DOKOLSE-825960 format. One record per residue (C-alpha): residue in one letter; x, y, z. Coordinates in Angstrom, 2 decimals. Layout:
<sites>
+------+---------+---------+---------+
! rest !      xx !      yy !      zz !
+------+---------+---------+---------+
!    A !       X !       Y !       Z !
...
+------+---------+---------+---------+
</sites>
This chain:
<sites>
+------+---------+---------+---------+
! rest !      xx !      yy !      zz !
+------+---------+---------+---------+
!    M !    0.96 !  -27.24 !   -6.16 !
!    G !    0.60 !  -24.42 !   -8.67 !
!    V !   -1.47 !  -21.29 !   -8.38 !
!    H !   -4.84 !  -21.55 !  -10.10 !
!    T !   -5.65 !  -18.50 !  -12.15 !
!    D !   -9.09 !  -17.95 !  -13.57 !
!    V !   -9.50 !  -16.57 !  -17.08 !
!    N !  -11.30 !  -13.53 !  -15.65 !
!    T !   -8.68 !  -12.85 !  -12.97 !
!    T !   -6.90 !   -9.53 !  -13.35 !
!    D !   -3.56 !   -8.47 !  -11.92 !
!    A !   -5.48 !   -6.40 !   -9.38 !
!    E !   -7.28 !   -9.41 !   -7.90 !
!    R !   -3.99 !  -10.97 !   -6.88 !
!    V !   -2.67 !   -7.77 !   -5.27 !
!    R !   -3.10 !   -7.48 !   -1.49 !
!    V !   -3.14 !   -3.83 !   -0.38 !
!    L !   -2.90 !   -2.48 !    3.14 !
!    F !   -4.24 !    1.08 !    3.15 !
!    V !   -3.28 !    3.24 !    6.14 !
!    E !   -5.39 !    6.41 !    6.39 !
!    D !   -6.84 !    8.14 !    9.44 !
!    E !   -9.47 !   10.21 !    7.61 !
!    F !  -12.64 !    8.09 !    7.64 !
!    F !  -14.22 !    9.29 !    4.38 !
!    I !  -10.98 !    9.12 !    2.39 !
!    R !  -10.25 !    5.65 !    3.77 !
!    E !  -13.72 !    4.34 !    2.92 !
!    W !  -13.82 !    5.96 !   -0.53 !
!    I !  -10.39 !    4.74 !   -1.64 !
!    A !  -10.75 !    1.26 !   -0.10 !
!    Q !  -14.14 !    0.79 !   -1.78 !
!    S !  -12.85 !    2.04 !   -5.13 !
!    L !   -9.80 !   -0.23 !   -5.04 !
!    S !  -11.96 !   -3.20 !   -4.04 !
!    E !  -14.23 !   -2.47 !   -7.01 !
!    Q !  -11.11 !   -2.52 !   -9.22 !
!    G !  -10.37 !   -6.02 !   -7.92 !
!    F !   -7.70 !   -5.36 !   -5.31 !
!    A !   -7.82 !   -7.21 !   -1.99 !
!    V !   -7.87 !   -4.20 !    0.36 !
!    D !   -7.60 !   -4.03 !    4.11 !
!    S !   -7.56 !   -0.61 !    5.75 !
!    V !   -6.40 !    0.61 !    9.14 !
!    T !   -6.12 !    4.03 !   10.74 !
!    N !   -2.62 !    4.04 !   12.24 !
!    A !    0.88 !    2.56 !   12.07 !
!    T !    0.45 !    0.29 !   15.10 !
!    D !   -2.56 !   -1.44 !   13.53 !
!    A !   -0.73 !   -1.59 !   10.19 !
!    L !    2.29 !   -3.36 !   11.70 !
!    S !    0.02 !   -5.75 !   13.57 !
!    H !   -1.72 !   -6.59 !   10.27 !
!    I !    1.58 !   -7.09 !    8.42 !
!    T !    2.85 !   -9.52 !   11.06 !
!    R !   -0.37 !  -11.57 !   10.74 !
!    A !   -0.79 !  -11.60 !    6.96 !
!    P !    1.57 !  -10.85 !    4.09 !
!    I !    0.67 !   -7.97 !    1.80 !
!    D !    1.90 !   -6.86 !   -1.62 !
!    V !    1.55 !   -3.09 !   -1.28 !
!    L !    1.60 !   -0.70 !    1.65 !
!    L !   -0.38 !    2.41 !    0.72 !
!    T !    0.09 !    4.89 !    3.54 !
!    D !   -0.64 !    8.46 !    4.42 !
!    I !    2.38 !   10.28 !    5.84 !
!    N !    0.61 !   12.09 !    8.68 !
!    L !   -0.81 !    9.42 !   10.98 !
!    P !   -2.08 !    9.57 !   14.55 !
!    G !    0.03 !    8.02 !   17.30 !
!    G !    3.77 !    7.94 !   17.66 !
!    M !    4.70 !    6.72 !   14.18 !
!    D !    4.21 !    8.50 !   10.85 !
!    G !    3.95 !    6.91 !    7.41 !
!    T !    7.66 !    7.15 !    6.66 !
!    A !    8.63 !    5.34 !    9.87 !
!    L !    5.88 !    2.79 !    9.23 !
!    A !    7.24 !    2.08 !    5.74 !
!    R !   10.77 !    1.54 !    7.07 !
!    R !    9.51 !   -0.89 !    9.73 !
!    A !    7.22 !   -2.67 !    7.24 !
!    R !   10.18 !   -3.16 !    4.88 !
!    E !   12.10 !   -4.78 !    7.76 !
!    L !    9.23 !   -7.26 !    8.09 !
!    Q !    8.73 !   -7.70 !    4.33 !
!    P !   11.86 !   -6.63 !    2.40 !
!    N !   10.18 !   -6.84 !   -1.04 !
!    L !    7.10 !   -4.87 !   -0.04 !
!    A !    5.94 !   -2.24 !   -2.54 !
!    V !    5.34 !    1.11 !   -0.82 !
!    I !    3.25 !    4.06 !   -1.97 !
!    Y !    3.02 !    7.21 !    0.11 !
!    A !   -0.18 !    9.24 !   -0.34 !
!    S !   -0.11 !   12.73 !    1.07 !
!    A !   -1.40 !   16.23 !    0.52 !
!    R !    2.20 !   17.23 !    1.29 !
!    A !    3.74 !   14.80 !   -1.21 !
!    A !    5.94 !   17.50 !   -2.72 !
!    T !    7.62 !   18.07 !    0.64 !
!    L !    8.54 !   14.41 !    1.20 !
!    K !   12.29 !   14.29 !    0.76 !
!    Q !   13.86 !   11.39 !   -1.11 !
!    E !   15.99 !   10.39 !    1.90 !
!    A !   12.83 !    9.99 !    4.04 !
!    R !   11.40 !    7.43 !    1.62 !
!    V !   12.19 !    3.72 !    1.47 !
!    P !   14.07 !    2.76 !   -1.73 !
!    G !   11.86 !    2.13 !   -4.75 !
!    S !    8.79 !    3.72 !   -3.19 !
!    L !    6.32 !    5.91 !   -5.05 !
!    V !    4.64 !    9.12 !   -3.91 !
!    L !    1.10 !   10.10 !   -4.83 !
!    A !   -0.25 !   13.58 !   -4.17 !
!    K !   -3.67 !   13.75 !   -2.53 !
!    P !   -6.42 !   14.00 !   -3.39 !
!    D !   -5.96 !   10.75 !   -5.26 !
!    E !   -7.93 !    9.68 !   -8.27 !
!    P !   -8.94 !    6.04 !   -7.57 !
!    A !   -8.52 !    4.85 !  -11.18 !
!    V !   -5.02 !    6.34 !  -11.33 !
!    L !   -4.24 !    4.88 !   -7.92 !
!    G !   -5.29 !    1.42 !   -9.10 !
!    R !   -2.92 !    1.60 !  -12.07 !
!    L !   -0.15 !    2.89 !   -9.81 !
!    L !   -0.64 !   -0.02 !   -7.39 !
!    A !   -0.36 !   -2.54 !  -10.23 !
!    V !    2.82 !   -0.84 !  -11.50 !
!    A !    4.32 !   -0.67 !   -8.01 !
!    V !    3.87 !   -4.39 !   -7.47 !
!    R !    5.41 !   -5.27 !  -10.84 !
!    A !    8.32 !   -2.86 !  -10.26 !
!    T !    9.19 !   -4.27 !   -6.82 !
!    P !   11.41 !   -7.37 !   -6.98 !
!    L !    9.11 !   -9.88 !   -5.36 !
!    A !   10.44 !  -13.08 !   -3.87 !
!    V !    9.61 !  -16.13 !   -5.96 !
!    P !    7.80 !  -18.80 !   -3.96 !
!    A !    9.56 !  -22.17 !   -3.77 !
+------+---------+---------+---------+
</sites>
């Protein structure tokens, strides 16, 4: 059974994003903006909830802040998420993006300095998904 694509469907509408951000207003603003751009966005506030979500439903992109409440930061979350979904696209969003060392990042990930511009973020998400070698469904 093939995938039905509507003429009006954009790349964004097929992209499932999990946004991990503990700051309420940032989370709401970015999630709303990405939804308006056609992305399927779920948002959570910490790594534990993010991992729980990933085990329940596959996602295409993990968009995570680096500084998260609880015992796991965004870099540890990304490593664990990649164990669960090896082809997962990862974007780190942080006010301290410049200090995130390459060795702390999962391979092929992108880093976005906060504050993010939602339109730029939307384009970055689409690029990240295309750049990540996704598994081809049987």
